[in-house]
C-alpha positions in Angstrom: -44.7 75.7 126.1 -45.4 72.5 128.3 -41.6 73.3 129.5 -42.4 76.8 130.6 -45.7 76.0 132.1 -44.0 73.6 134.3 -40.9 75.7 135.1 -43.6 78.4 136.1 -45.7 76.1 138.2 -42.8 74.9 140.4 -41.7 78.2 140.9 -44.5 79.1 142.3 -45.1 76.4 144.4 -41.6 76.4 145.6 -41.0 77.7 149.1 -37.6 79.1 148.1 -37.8 82.8 148.0 -36.6 83.3 144.7 -36.4 87.2 145.0 -33.9 86.9 147.4 -30.0 86.6 147.3 -27.5 86.6 149.9 -24.5 88.1 147.8 -26.9 91.0 146.3 -27.4 91.6 149.9 -23.7 91.3 150.8 -23.1 93.7 147.9 -25.5 96.5 148.9 -24.2 96.4 152.6 -20.7 97.0 151.4 -22.0 100.0 149.8 -23.6 101.0 152.8 -27.0 100.5 151.2 -28.6 98.9 154.4 -32.0 99.2 153.2 -31.4 96.5 150.4 -29.1 94.4 152.3 -32.4 94.2 155.0 -34.7 93.3 152.1 -32.4 90.6 150.3 -31.7 89.0 153.7 -34.7 89.0 155.8 -36.6 86.3 153.8 -33.8 84.2 153.8 -33.0 84.7 157.3 -36.9 83.9 158.0 -36.5 80.5 155.9 -33.7 79.5 158.2 -30.5 80.5 156.5 -28.0 81.1 159.2 -25.8 82.9 157.3 -28.6 85.3 156.8 -29.9 85.4 160.3 -26.2 86.2 161.6 -25.7 89.0 159.1 -28.9 90.5 160.3 -28.1 89.9 163.9 -25.0 92.2 163.1 -27.2 94.7 161.5 -29.4 95.0 164.7 -26.3 94.9 166.8 -24.6 97.8 165.1 -27.5 100.0 164.3 -27.1 99.3 160.5 -29.8 100.2 158.4 -31.9 99.8 161.5 -32.7 101.0 165.1 -29.9 99.3 167.3 -31.6 96.6 169.5 -29.4 94.4 171.0 -32.5 92.0 171.7 -32.9 91.6 168.4 -29.6 91.0 167.6 -29.5 88.1 170.0 -32.5 86.4 168.6 -30.9 86.2 164.7 -27.3 85.0 166.6 -29.3 82.4 168.2 -31.2 81.2 165.5 -27.7 80.9 163.1 -25.7 79.8 166.4 -28.3 76.8 166.9 -27.6 75.6 163.2 -24.1 75.9 163.9 -22.9 79.1 162.7 -19.5 79.8 164.3 -19.6 83.3 163.7 -23.0 83.5 165.5 -21.8 81.4 168.3 -18.6 84.1 168.8 -20.8 87.0 168.6 -23.3 85.3 171.7 -20.2 85.0 173.4 -18.8 88.2 172.7 -22.2 89.7 173.8 -22.7 87.4 177.0 -19.1 88.6 178.2 -19.9 92.3 177.6 -23.3 91.8 179.2 -21.7 90.5 182.3 -18.9 93.1 182.3 -21.6 95.8 182.1 -23.6 94.3 185.1 -20.1 94.2 187.4 -19.4 98.0 186.7 -23.1 98.9 187.3 -22.8 97.0 190.7 -19.9 98.8 191.3 -21.4 102.4 190.5 -24.9 101.3 192.3 -22.9 100.5 195.4 -21.9 104.4 196.1 -25.9 105.2 196.0 -27.2 106.3 199.3 -30.6 104.3 198.9 -32.4 101.6 197.0 -34.1 103.8 194.5 -30.8 105.9 193.9 -28.8 102.7 193.1 -31.7 101.5 191.1 -31.7 104.7 189.0 -27.8 104.3 188.7 -28.4 100.7 187.7 -30.8 101.9 184.6 -28.6 104.9 183.7 -25.6 102.4 183.4 -27.1 100.0 181.5 -29.0 102.2 179.1 -25.5 103.8 178.4 -24.3 100.2 177.8 -27.0 99.4 175.1 -29.0 97.6 177.6 -32.8 98.2 178.5 -35.0 96.3 180.8 -38.2 95.2 179.1 -40.3 95.5 182.3 -39.9 96.7 185.5 -39.6 93.1 187.0 -36.6 92.9 184.7 -35.2 95.9 186.0 -35.6 94.6 189.6 -34.0 91.3 188.6 -30.8 93.1 187.4 -30.8 95.0 190.7 -31.3 92.0 193.0 -28.5 90.5 191.0 -26.1 93.4 191.6 -26.7 92.9 195.4 
């Protein structure tokens, strides 16, 4: 009986999320059960597991079980990359290249606009079509200034 109580005490005091299981999340993801994958991987990612962080980044980047959100995806990729996860680092580099190419395409499109306001609207539409969205008006102005 003492052994059982000791074991339960250790489990209760442990910072590890005993309910979370990367393998179970991966199996669910493969079956397109994204809600279960999200439920399994989120506690692991919050505890600093770089593989789970990368997996959640992938879900946010591709809108699998969550609304597509590149900003949120980049957060998980950065956390995983900081811990040496090469897949996350590769994803960060791909997203940065994509963002740069998007900016260049938008700059080309805005050069044909007749006014500064029209150019800003073209840039916003171009960015939105590519999955980017300015989080504030000042960020939008920053993008506009970067193009010109």
